[in-house]
N, C-alpha and C positions, 0 to 999 in steps of 0.2 A: 570917492562911493562913501555914504555916509553910514556911520554904524548900524541902523534901523536896514538900510539894503542891503547890511554885508549879514546880518542877520538872515534876515527872510532867503537870499541864496544859501546860507552856509543850511536851514531847514529843506530847502527843496533839495539843495544837492545830494545830505545824509539819506533821503528817499531814494536814492539812486547809487547807493555805496554798494560794491564797489567801484561799477562801473564809469563812476564820475571821477575818479584821480589820473584822465585826463580831459580837459575840459574842449568844446569847442572849438577854443582860438590855438590848440595847439601847445597852449601850458602842460607840464607836467612836471608831477613829483614821484622819483623814485628811492627807497621801496615805496610802495603804498601801504604795506605794514612793516613796522619793526618790535620784533618783542626781546625786552632787554633781559626775560628771564627771570629766575627765582634769586633773590641778592636778600644778603645778609644784611637786618636792619643796619643803620647809617651808611650802607656800603654806595657810593657815587661809580654809575656806570654812563657811558657818552656814547654818541655813535654819529654820523652825519649824513641828513636827506640828501640830494641831487633834485633841484630845480633847471627843464631845461624846457627854451623854445624850440616845440620841436613842428611850430606851424610855417605858412609860407611868410608871413607879416613878424616885425619887429613889436615888442610887448612890453609893456611897461606895467614894474612891479607895482600893485599899489599900497594893501593891507597883508601883515604876515602877525599874527597872533596863536592863540588856542581857543576852541571853540567852546561857546559854555559858559564863559569866564576863567575862574581861576582854574589853572593846570593842576592841583594838586599836588605830589611829587615830583611830577616833570620839569621842567624848566627849559629855557632858549638859552643858548648861549650867542659870541660875537661868530660872526663870518661872512659869508661873501651875498648875502642875499638880503637887501633893505627896502624898502619902501623906494621908489623913483629909480630902481634900478632898469633901466631898460636893457635889454636881452635881442640880440638880435635873432635871425632864425639858426638854428644848431648851435644857439650857445647858451649856459647854463651858469647857476653860480652852488653855494655848499649853502646848506642851514643846518646848523648844531645844536642839536636836543640832547638831554639828559635825564636820566634817572634816579633819585635821592630817596632809595628804599627806605620809607618812615619804620615809626616805631609801632606801631601795629602790624598784627601779621594780616592779609589777604592781599587780594589782587587788584589792580589798579589798571586805569586807561586814559589815554586822553587821545585829541583829533587836534593837529596843527592845520591851519589853510594857510592857503596865501593866494591873493587874487590881483587881477590885472586889472589896468585900465580902461585900454578899448574893447576891451569886449565881454567886460562886468563877467568875467569868470573865475572861477575858482577849484582848486585842487586840491586831496587832501591827501593826509597820513596819518593811521591808526598807531597811535603809542600802546604799549601794554608792558606790563611789568608785575614783579610781586614780588614780595617781603619775606623773610620767615626769620623767627627767634634761634639763636646756635640751637638748643635745644630741639626745634624742630625741624631742623635740614634734613632732608634724607640721606641715605648714603649717597657723595659724589660716583662720579664712572671717571674714574682715570683711565687711561691706556698710555704703557710705556712703549720706548722705542731706544733699543733694541726691546726682546724680550727677555732673552740672560743674555748673560757677559762671560766669555770665555776668554782670559785670560795668555792660556797656553801652560806654556815651562817660560819658569823664570827661573832665574839661579838662586841659592839659599841666601837670605841675609840682604838681597837686591830687591828692587822694587820696581814694578813693569811702571810702561805709560800710562797717564790715566787715559781712562775710559768716560764717557759721557753718557747721562740717562736720561733722555728727555719724556717726562710727563705732560700728558695732557689731559686738561677736562675734556671730556667728549660729551659731559652731562648737558644740563641746562639749570640744573644748580651749582653754587659757587659751594668751593670746598673750605673748608675753615679749617686751616693748616696749625698742629700745635707750636707751639716755640721750641727752637733745633727740630724738624719737622724729620728732616731726612737722618736717619740713622742707620748703623751696621748691627745686622741681627744674625741669631747661630750661634751654634757652641764654639765654630772653627772661625770667628769674627774677629778675632785678632790677624789673623793673618791677611785682614784686608783694610783699607786706610780710606776712610772719607776724606777727600782732597778741596770739596767745596761745593756749595750748593747756592742758587739761588732763589729758591724757592721762597716767599713769603709768607703773611698771614692767612691769605687768601688767595687763594685761585679761581678765577671765574671763568662762565665757558667760553673754550675756545681758547682761551690762554695756557699757554707750556712755562712748563719753571724746569732744570736741569740742575742734577746733582753728579759729581764726579768722581770714581772711586780709584785705586788701584790694588796692584796684588803685590805682597811683601813678606812669599816664605819663611815661617823661623824654622820651620822644622820637616824633615822628609815627607812622599807622597803628596798624597791630593788635597785639596784643601774645598769646602762650600762655607756659604754665606750667603746673604741677603742683606738687598739694599733696600731699604723700606722709607716709605714717607707715611709717617704718622698723622691721626687726625687730632684736633683738637678734643675729642671725644674718647680719647684714647685708642680706639682701633689704628686697624696697621691700610691704609687708605689705596696702597699698591707695595708691590714687594716684588725685584727683581733678582734671579738667583746669580751667583757669583758664584766659579769655579775657576781652577786652578791649580799648576801642579810642581812640584821644584823639579827644575833642569840638572841631569847631570851633569858635570864638568866637562868637556874633552875641547882638551888643547885648548889655545890662549881663547880670551873672551874674544866674541865679535867687536868690531870698533862701532859707539854709541853714536848716534843716526841724532843729528837736529830737526825733532818734530815741530818745533814751536813755532814755526813759519806757516803751517800748514792751514791752520784757522785762519789765521787773517786774509791770507790767500785764497780760501774759499770765498769768505767774506764779499770778496774785490769782484770775485768773479759773478756773485750773487749780485752786483749793486750794479754790473753794468748790464744784468738784461733787460731792466727797461728799456735802454735805451736802443736794445738789439732790434726787438720786437715789437718797438713803437709804430703804428700806422701798420701794421701786420702785412711784413715784409715780403718775397717770393726768393726762391732761389733758396740755396744753403747759405748761414749765418755761422759765423764762430766766435768762439771765447774770446777773452785775452788771454795768454800763454800764459801757460799753470808750469813751474819748476819742481821735479819732482825729488826728495829727499833721499826716495829709495822707490826702487820697482813698484808700480800702482797700476791701479786702473780710476780716472778722471771720470764720474758722469754727470749727468744732467736731466733735471725731470723739471715741468712749467706742468701747475695745473692753474686754471680759471675758476674764483672762486663764484656759483650764480645760483638762479634763486635755489628756492627748497633745498639745500646744501650738496646741491650737486658740484662735482671738481673733474670737470672732463680732461682729462690728459691731451695736453696740446704739442708740443714738446719735448724730447728726450735725447740723448746722447751718450755718447761712453768713447775714451781714448788711451789705450796703453801708450805710459810713459815710462821710462826708464832711468836709472838715477841719474840725473844730473841737468837732465836734458829738457829741454823745454817744450811741450804741445799745445793745440789748442784745437778744443774738442770741437766739432762741426755737428750743427744738427739744423734741423729745418720745420716749420710750422705746419700744423696742419692745415686744412682747408678749414675746417672751424675755427682754429685760433687766428689764422689769416681776418676772417671775417669780427671778430671778436675785439680785435684788436686796433682794426680798421675805421668802429664804429667813432662819431664822435663823442663818446663818453671815457670817462677815467673806468679802468678794468681793474679789479683785482685781480694779482694771482699770487699761488704758493709756489715757491721756487726752491728746490732741492739740488745743492752740489755737496758732492761727496768725493772723498778718497779715499778707495780700499787698496792698502801695502801689501794684504797677502796673508804674509805671515802671522799666526797668532802672535808673537808677540809684541807686536804694534798693532796700536787701537786702527781704527774706521774711524774718519773726522767726517762729520755731516755740517753742513751750514743751514738751515730750512729759517726762511721767513718768509712775511709776506709781505707784497711790496703794489701798492696804487702803479698802474703802468698809466700816463697820461696818453691821452692823441698831440698829434703832429702839433695843431697851434693850442694855445692857452683856448679852457672851455669857461674862464670867467673872467667877465669885461663889466667894467664901472666905468661907463659915460660922467664924465664931470662937467 
């Protein structure tokens, strides 16, 4: 297809936007539009577009690029979609795109097009993004989990098990964090220790970071402080109350339980879930065995990331496990979940696996991550 033919086809297609995201021959691009949100000048954000052949006949990709010349702050990376690639019915490929926030504040947009040889058709995706200078950034919207940390009773001059606080940017603007953003604040902050933090300079929309804190009572009675995440402007972006009290000694101390293996064990359970739900299986499913270092409850929740921010819950389950025993959580996919995981394209799922020991002296462990669940067969094909 010549460059002039592409230009004419593009102009005709834009007149029909957005209904032309699926062309007559079956070529489809998903999502039809992607917003990179507000970004700090110089920040780079990336995303992937899926190109599919939903028609009954094979399709050969012809041209891939940006409409109307230079894409400005947008770029296209290396991925599976290349000119000359043959896509059989139901097969697809990925197209990597990026937004490099320019130094000049404002809103930007570009259109990506993909054409095929057989039907002289084209599909489009609209990319948008905006850039801000640090002093122009509106206050970010941060959410924390949990909303409060209760350490319960801890012996004087002993240190509790660490507790994790997850901070998520739920807004559409990047949060610009101060150097050493995580801190302990309040008059009684000496009773609490900041164990660690993975919060860096930028927290982009939808991203999370975590801080770990512990309680170390130095005097009798109760103590309160706050775990704080500071912005570059000097403001506190998020604050979580911390509470604990000294335990009065009663008899010999309880044996210390090694909880260090709980986190890696939960991560292993989360990684096993895509393989279990792939293909939308019916009937009861079981997670791999979990060995409890102390009596507690193992829980599971799976949500599918959909369009317009919807996250329907498609699976959940729980199991009480006694100390030293091994248990397997049983769960089933909902009807909607079986349908979503059965389709011949990748499905993004949010997975949360937790272990709650119950006693306040031990932390509640969570492993939360977003994974892409592929269909049983590979959806990207290259003919050599």
